[in-house]
N, C-alpha and C positions, 0 to 999 in steps of 0.2 A: 345595121340590119334594117331591111325594109321589105314590104310587100307592095307591089304596084298592081292596081286594077284600073285599066284604062288610064285616065289622067290623075287618078287619086293615089297618093303615096301614103301608106301606113308606115310610120317610122317610129321606132322605139327600142328600148332595151329588151322588152319581151313582146312578142307578136302573137296574134291569133294562130292557132294550130289547125292543120288540115285533119279534121277528126274522123272523116270517113274514107281516108285514102285506101285503107285495106278492109273496109267494112261493106255494109250493104250498098249495092249500086256501084261497087268499084270493079266488078268483073265485066269485061266487055264481050262475054259470050252469053247470048240469050238461049234459054232452054225451056222447052215446053214438054211436059210428060202427059200422056193420056193412055188409056187402056182401050184396045181394039175390041170389036164384038166377039172375038175368039178368046179374049182374056189376056192377050199378050200385051206387054208393056211397050209402048211406042215412044221413043225419045227423039225429039227434033232439036238440034242445036245449031246455031249459026253465030258467026262473028258480027258484033255490032260495030258500026263505023264511029259512033259517038254515043254520048249519054252518061258518061262516068260522072258521078257526083263529086263536087268540090265544095265542102262546107268548112269555112274558116270560123273558128270559135275560140273565144277567150273563156276563162273559167276562174272560179273562186276556190281556193284551197285553204280552208280555215280563215285566217285574217289576211292571207296573201292573195293578190289578184294577178293573174297571168294573162297577157294578151289584151289588155285594155286599150281602147283607142279614144281619141278626143271626140266630143260631140260634133265639132266641125268636120272631122274626117268621116264620121258616120253619116252626117247630113249630106256630104258630098257623094258618098256611096249611094245613099238613098235617092239622090237626084239622078245618078246614072241608072239605077234600077227602074226608074219610072219611064224609060224610053223602051217602048215595045220592040221586041225582036232584035235589039242591039246586041252585038257581040263585042267583047273587050279582050285585050291581051292581059293575061295575069302572069306576073313574074313573082315567083315565091322567093323567100329570103335566101334559098340555096341556089338561085339562078335558073331553076326550071321554069319554062315558059309554056303557057297554054292559051288556047282561044276558048272563051267561055261566055255564057250568057247567064243572067240571073234566073233563079229557079223559084217557083212559087207553089209547087205541088204539095209541099209538106210544111207550110208556114210562110210568113212574110219573107221576101227576098233579103231584107236587111232589118235586123232588130237589135236592140241594145237594152241592157239592164244597168241602171245607175250604180256606180261603185259606191258613192255616198249619196244619201237622200238629202239633198240640200236645195233650198230655194233662196233666191231666184236661180234659174239655170243659167249657165254661161257656156260659150263656145269652147272654152278650155276644160270643161268638166270631162271626166272620164267615164266611159261606159264599157261594159263587158259585151262584146259583139257576137252575133251569129250572122254570118254572111253566106247565103245559100246560092250556089252556082251549079251549072252543069257544063261539062266540056263538050264542045261542038266541033 
């Protein structure tokens, strides 16, 4: 199993999960509600062309870690995220393919939490990632 983001391949027995696939920001219908001067409710809805959130995240469940990636993989993703306005092909472990760019509106585009707090750090160390993207 693997997830590919641009030229970076996340490969492992357990991978980060698309945590907001059905959550906030997953609906591609924009809607604005307002009240007219007569007191009537006015609803305007339209289809969005893009903008669906794609957040890939690992997690800790007790002593078990799911979806950890190596420090080298996270650094490679961080390098991709530093290119302004760049879009990347994202291929999920199930074969679904999307065009996306990194998102910074609700936190850093790429962040990681050390699985083990050890010094010195090594490229092979594992981190629990949060990778924020938006479909374009």
